[in-house]
C-alpha positions as CSV (number, residue, x, y, z in Angstrom):
1,X,72.4,168.2,190.4
2,X,75.3,168.0,192.8
3,X,78.8,166.6,192.2
4,X,80.7,165.8,195.5
5,X,84.3,167.1,195.7
6,X,85.8,163.5,196.7
7,X,88.2,162.8,193.8
8,X,91.3,160.9,192.8
9,X,93.8,162.2,190.3
10,X,95.5,160.6,187.5
11,X,98.5,162.2,185.7
12,X,98.7,161.9,181.9
13,X,102.0,162.5,180.4
14,X,102.0,164.8,177.3
15,X,104.5,166.3,175.2
16,X,104.6,170.3,174.8
17,X,107.1,172.0,172.6
18,X,109.2,168.8,172.6
19,X,109.4,168.6,176.3
20,X,107.4,166.1,178.5
21,X,105.0,167.5,181.0
22,X,102.3,166.2,183.3
23,X,98.7,167.2,182.6
24,X,96.3,166.3,185.5
25,X,93.2,164.4,184.6
26,X,90.7,164.6,187.4
27,X,88.7,161.6,188.0
28,X,86.0,161.8,190.6
29,X,84.2,158.5,191.9
30,X,80.8,157.9,193.8
31,X,79.1,160.4,192.2
32,X,75.3,160.7,192.2
33,X,73.1,162.8,189.8
34,X,69.4,163.3,189.9
35,X,67.3,165.1,187.4
36,X,63.5,165.9,187.5
37,X,61.1,166.4,184.9
38,X,63.1,165.0,182.1
39,X,62.1,165.1,178.5
40,X,63.9,162.2,176.7
41,X,64.3,161.6,173.0
42,X,66.0,158.4,171.8
43,X,66.5,157.3,168.2
44,X,69.2,156.4,165.4
45,X,70.3,159.9,163.9
46,X,73.2,161.1,161.7
47,X,74.9,164.4,162.5
48,X,72.4,166.4,160.5
49,X,69.4,164.7,162.0
50,X,70.9,165.2,165.3
51,X,70.9,169.0,164.9
52,X,67.4,168.8,163.5
53,X,66.3,166.9,166.7
54,X,67.9,169.5,169.0
55,X,65.9,172.2,167.2
56,X,62.8,169.9,167.5
57,X,63.3,169.4,171.0
58,X,63.8,173.3,171.8
59,X,60.7,173.8,169.7
60,X,58.6,171.3,171.9
61,X,59.8,172.6,175.3
62,X,58.7,176.2,174.0
63,X,55.3,174.8,172.8
64,X,54.8,173.0,176.3
65,X,55.5,176.3,178.0
66,X,58.4,174.7,179.8
67,X,62.0,175.8,180.2
68,X,65.2,173.7,180.5
69,X,67.0,174.0,183.8
70,X,70.3,172.5,182.5
71,X,71.9,171.8,179.1
72,X,71.0,168.7,177.4
73,X,72.7,165.5,178.6
74,X,73.5,163.0,175.9
75,X,74.5,159.3,175.7
76,X,75.3,157.0,172.8
77,X,74.2,153.3,172.9
78,X,76.3,152.5,169.7
79,X,76.9,153.5,166.1
80,X,76.9,151.9,162.7
81,X,78.6,152.9,159.6
82,X,76.5,153.3,156.4
83,X,77.1,154.4,153.0
84,X,75.9,158.0,153.9
85,X,78.2,158.0,157.2
86,X,77.8,157.1,160.6
87,X,74.3,156.6,162.4
88,X,74.2,156.8,166.1
89,X,71.9,155.4,168.7
90,X,71.5,158.5,170.6
91,X,69.5,159.7,173.7
92,X,69.2,163.3,174.5
93,X,67.9,164.2,178.1
94,X,66.6,167.6,179.0
95,X,65.6,168.5,182.5
96,X,62.7,170.8,182.7
97,X,61.2,173.2,185.2
98,X,58.0,171.4,185.2
99,X,56.1,168.1,184.4
100,X,55.3,167.9,180.5
101,X,54.0,164.2,180.7
102,X,50.4,165.2,179.9
103,X,51.5,167.4,176.7
104,X,53.8,164.6,175.6
105,X,51.1,162.1,175.9
106,X,48.7,164.0,173.9
107,X,51.2,164.6,171.1
108,X,52.3,160.9,171.0
109,X,55.7,161.6,169.1
110,X,57.7,158.5,168.5
111,X,61.0,158.4,170.2
112,X,60.1,160.7,173.0
113,X,59.2,160.0,176.7
114,X,58.9,161.8,180.0
115,X,61.0,160.8,182.9
116,X,59.7,162.1,186.2
117,X,63.2,161.4,187.7
118,X,66.5,160.3,186.0
119,X,69.1,159.0,188.4
120,X,72.7,158.0,187.7
121,X,74.2,156.7,190.8
122,X,77.7,155.5,191.9
123,X,79.2,156.9,188.9
124,X,82.7,157.9,187.9
125,X,83.4,161.2,186.2
126,X,86.2,162.6,184.1
127,X,86.1,166.4,183.8
128,X,86.8,167.4,179.8
129,X,87.8,171.1,178.8
130,X,87.9,172.0,175.2
131,X,86.4,170.8,171.9
132,X,89.1,168.5,170.7
133,X,90.3,165.1,172.0
134,X,87.2,164.2,174.0
135,X,88.2,160.6,173.0
136,X,91.3,161.0,175.0
137,X,89.1,161.7,178.1
138,X,86.8,158.8,177.1
139,X,90.2,156.5,176.9
140,X,91.2,157.8,180.4
141,X,87.9,157.1,182.0
142,X,87.8,153.5,180.3
143,X,91.5,152.9,181.7
144,X,90.6,154.0,185.1
145,X,87.6,151.7,185.2
146,X,89.7,148.6,183.6
147,X,92.7,149.1,185.9
148,X,90.4,149.3,188.9
149,X,88.5,146.1,188.0
150,X,85.0,148.2,188.1
151,X,82.0,147.1,186.4
152,X,80.4,149.9,184.3
153,X,76.5,149.5,184.3
154,X,75.7,152.4,182.0
155,X,76.7,153.9,179.0
156,X,78.7,157.3,179.1
157,X,76.6,160.3,179.9
158,X,77.9,163.4,178.5
159,X,76.8,166.5,180.9
160,X,77.6,169.9,179.0
161,X,78.6,172.2,181.8
162,X,78.6,175.4,179.6
163,X,77.7,176.9,176.2
164,X,80.7,179.0,175.3
165,X,81.0,181.3,172.3
166,X,84.5,179.8,171.7
167,X,84.4,175.9,171.4
168,X,87.9,175.7,173.0
169,X,86.1,176.7,176.3
170,X,83.6,173.8,176.2
171,X,83.2,171.9,179.5
172,X,81.7,168.6,179.6
173,X,81.8,166.1,182.5
174,X,81.7,162.4,181.3
175,X,80.0,160.0,183.6
176,X,79.6,156.2,183.8
177,X,77.5,154.3,186.5
178,X,79.4,151.8,188.2
179,X,78.1,148.6,189.8
180,X,78.2,149.0,193.8
181,X,78.5,145.4,194.4
182,X,81.9,143.9,195.4
183,X,81.7,140.2,194.8
């Protein structure tokens, strides 16, 4: 997976200690991502079930004798509020070191599939640091897309870059595929 350095900067005004400062929000365009040997799970989950699915995915990968080559990538296709809390339609994508299509076919587990190649092309990316205010980064990315009249053709994909001990050090790249046609 490679991220080109071509980028644009947006400056967001924020208040720090009562003074206005500018915080740089880097948005990069024309990003192309390719992952091979991807194990995918898609289903409707609450927060507790999501954690259980993550553990189930780890166990499956181990059972298949494979290893993840990048942290999981996630996307959400929607959410609904229930009396037990929010339920999200989520997909978790894990690129592996080898093809596990045969093992997955034998097990026939609902919600799982194998993707030889996953491609996200012509995407815009915002780099998010920290565990808080990811919604702010999502809004910045949406504003960038709207202001430039771009047409998103995918959901937002969350590429976790690291797995820090302190959540404040979390780094996530948020990417959205953009229609390359100019009409």
